[in-house]
N, C-alpha and C positions, 0 to 999 in steps of 0.2 A: 660685284659679282652678279652674273645673270642667272636666272632660273634655268634657262636652256639656250644653247646656241645650235643653230642648224648650219650644216656645212655641205656645199654641193653646188648645184647649178641654179641659175635664175635666167629666165627667158622672156622675150617679148613675143606675144602670141597674137595672131589675127585669126578670127573665126569667120569663115564664109559659109553661109547657110543657103541652100538652094534646093528647090523641089526638082530641079533638073539634074541633080547628082544621082544618076541611076546606079542601081546595084544589080549585078549579075551573079548567078550562083552556079558556075561550072564545077561539077564534082562536089566536093565537100567544102570548098572555100568560097566565100562571097568576095566579089571584086567590085570596086567602084570604077566605072569606066567613062571615058570621055572620047568623043570623036576627034581625031587629030585635025587641027585647023579650025575647030568649031568655036563659036562665040557663045558662052553659056551665061545666062542671066543669074545673078546672085540676089537673093531676096533680103539678106541681112548681113551686115558686117559689124563685128564686135572686136575691139582691141582690148587686150588684157595682159597682165603679167602672169607668168607661170614658172615652171621649173621646180624640181623636187624640194630643194632647200627653201625657196621662197614660199611655195605652197604650205609646207610644214610650219614655217615661221608664222604665217598668218593664223593657222590653227592655234598655235600656242599663245599668240598674242590675244586672240579673241577669247581664249579660255582663261585669261587673266594673268598669264605668266610674263615676267620680265624677259624679253626675248631679243636675241641678236641673230643675224644671218651673215655668214661668210660666203662670198661668191665673187666671181669675176665677170666683168662686162667689157664691151668696147667703150672707147671714149666717144660716145655718140648719143643721139637723142633717145634711142631705144633704151640705152643703159640708164639715162637720167629718168626715164619714165618708170623703169623697174624700181629704182631707188625711191622715187617719189611715192609710188604705191605702197612700198613697205613702210616708209616713214609715216604715211597716213594711217597705217594700222598700228602704229606704236612700236614697230620693230626697228632696232638700230642696225643699219646696214654696215657691215665690216667688209667693204668691197675694195677690190683693186681693179684697175682698168688697163686696157691694152690699146695702144695707139695704132697697132697694125691689123688687129682683127676686130670685126664688128661684134656687137652683142648677139648672143644666141637668139635665134628667131625660129618660130614655128608657124606654118600656115596650116590651119586645121579646116578640112573640107567636111562639112556636116550635111548628112542627109536627114530627111524629116523624122526618122525613127531614133535619132540620137547617135547612130554609129558614125565613125569618122575615119578619114585618112589623114595622116599628118606628114607634112613635108618639113623636114628638120634641117636647119643650119646650126651646127654646134658652136662655131665661132670661138669667142674668147672664153666661154664658160668652162671649157675643159683643159685650159692651158695654165692652170694655177701652179705657180712655182713656189718652192720653199722660201725663197728670199722675199716673196711678196706678202707673206702671211703676217698679219699684225699680232705676233705672239703675245705681246703684253696685254692685249685686250681679251684674250681667250681664257676666261675664267668663268666656270658655270657648274651648277649642280648636275646638269644633264647635257650631253652633246648628242646630236642626231645627225647621222651621215647619209647623204644621198650622192654616192660617188660618180655615177654615170661613167665617164671615161677619164676622169681626173687621174693623173699619174699615180701609180700605186705607192711610190716612195713618199709622195706628199701626204697621201692618206694614212700611211703607216706612222709618219711623224706626228700627224694630228691626233691619231688615236692614242699614241704613246703619251703625248702632251696632256691630254685630258685624263688618261688612265693614271698618270703620276699624281694628278690633283685629287684623285679619289672620286671623280665624277662617274655617274652612271652613263653607259654608252649604248646607243641603239643605232642600227644600220638597216637600210634597205639596199642590199647589194645588187648592183646592176648585172645584166646579162654579160656585159663586157668583163666584169670582174669574175663572175662564176666560170667563164670559159678558161680562166687561168688554172682552174682545178682546185679542189678542196684542199689538197695537200699544201699548195702554195699559200692559200688564204688562211689556213687553220691558225697560225700564230696570231693573225689579226683578229679573226672571229672569236677566239677564246678570250679576248679582252672585253667582249661585248656582254651586256646584260640582256638585250633584246635584239632579235633579228626578225624583220618582216619581209616576206617575199610571196610571190604568187605560186600557185600549185605546180605549174610547169617547171618553174625554176627550182622549187624544192625537190621535185622528182628527179630532175637531171643532176642536181648537185649532191644528192644523198646526204644533205646536211643534217637531217633528222637523226642519223646514226652517230654523229660526232659532236653535236652542239649541246652543251649542258644547261644553257640559259633558257630564256623564254623565247619560243619559236612560234610566230604567228604566220599562218599560211592562208592567203586569201584564195577563194574559189569562185570569184565572180558572183553571178546570181545565185550560186549554190551556197554562199555563205563563207564561213571562216572556221578554221581549226587551229587551236592553240595548244601547244605542249608546254607545261610549266609545273615545276614542283611535283613531279611524279604523277601528274594527271593530264588527261586530254579533255579539252573543252571544245564543243562543237555547237555552232549556231547558224541559223539561216540569216536572212536579211530583212530589214524593214521594207514593207511594201512601198513601191514608188508611185507617187501621184502621176508622174509623167517622166519620160526620159528626154532631156534636152541635149545632153552632151556628157559622155563618159570620161572625158579628159580630166585627169587629176583624181579619179576615184581612189586609186591605190595610195596616193600620197595622203589623201584625206583620211582613209582608214588608218594608215600607219601612224600619222601624227596624232590623230584622235585617240588611238590605242595607247600611245606613250603618254599623252596628256592625262588619260584616265588612270594610268599607273601612278603618275605624279600626284594626282589629286586624292587618290584613295588609298595610299600606302600599299600599292601593289595588289589591289583587288582585281583579279583577272576578269571577272564577270562584268564589273563596272566598266573596265577598259574596253572590253568587247562591245558593250552597248554604246559607249561614246564613239568609238571608231566606226561602228556600223552606221550609227545615226549621221555622223559627219559625212561619210561616203554617200549615203542615200541623198542627203540634202544637196551635195555637190552635183550629182548627176541630174538633178532637177533644174539646174541652171546652166547657161552657157558660160564657159570659162572655168578654170580650175580653182578659183578663189571666191567667186561670187557667193556660192551657197554655203561656204564654211560657217559652221554654227558658232555663236558665242555661248558663254557659259549659261547665261540666263535662258536663252532659247532652248538649250538642251535640258536644263533642270526643270523648267516650268511648262514645257509643251508636253501634254499627256501622250502625244504620239510616240515619244521616245522613251517612255517609262517601262515598257515591257518588251522583252525579246527572249523567247525560250532558248535556254542554254542547257545543253546536256553535258555531263561530265562523268568521267570514269577513270579509274586508276590504270596506270601504265603497267602492262604485264612484263615482267623481267624474264 
């Protein structure tokens, strides 16, 4: 049995960094712009693995948990690279491959302040079919879902599978799923112990009104809000030494938060601190996995030991 299995997408990413990636700010929205037909110099190229399930699996493995990751790739070199990177971290890949579609791929255009534009090819990652799932290998104390656009029927069957085992379940529901409407998703969400989402998603879905479990809402540089056990917990963020790349920060917080619950017997404040530290470390490096903290780094570095957290009772 695994301590935790992550389920969702894994991608091969390439990061292109250039001081010539200019940002314009018409109105309230910043735009990254390129002259059509121009040749733009790139200062740095970094290849890495990414994707919600893979990023989370690396967090759990570095925190010392026996971890597996269920995902789908193409039958190609990019897929083999993703598998190699996970195995190197001690994660067991439970992957299926597609001979017709390529591995999901993201091209990330980074400007000097760490902001980015992502060009995404979803490929094989989101075509997971029920008949491809290695059901016999799926036994764990926790299961964490990063569904992206994986078919809902496959995700429902997976949630039911782990729920019947008595596993604790966490999910970072994608925008694609939330667009289905809370009524359609409620039977699925009610089987979860933890939901992690960003502030915009939480506001649009109104999930705060119907979900009885632990709800963690990220607010970017303004911190985190967690609703659990009749209380609201609010915290800021750890100061960043520098921002290299914000890719994967949400995955780093979510997986770190769940890892904190696993390590501390559901100590919400400890989980917030680990999730926040993990996210801060990730944005200080290029790539979604490079800066992920291991357990020793988190526990022994004084930088991560204090994060003011305010809590109050929920008014009924």
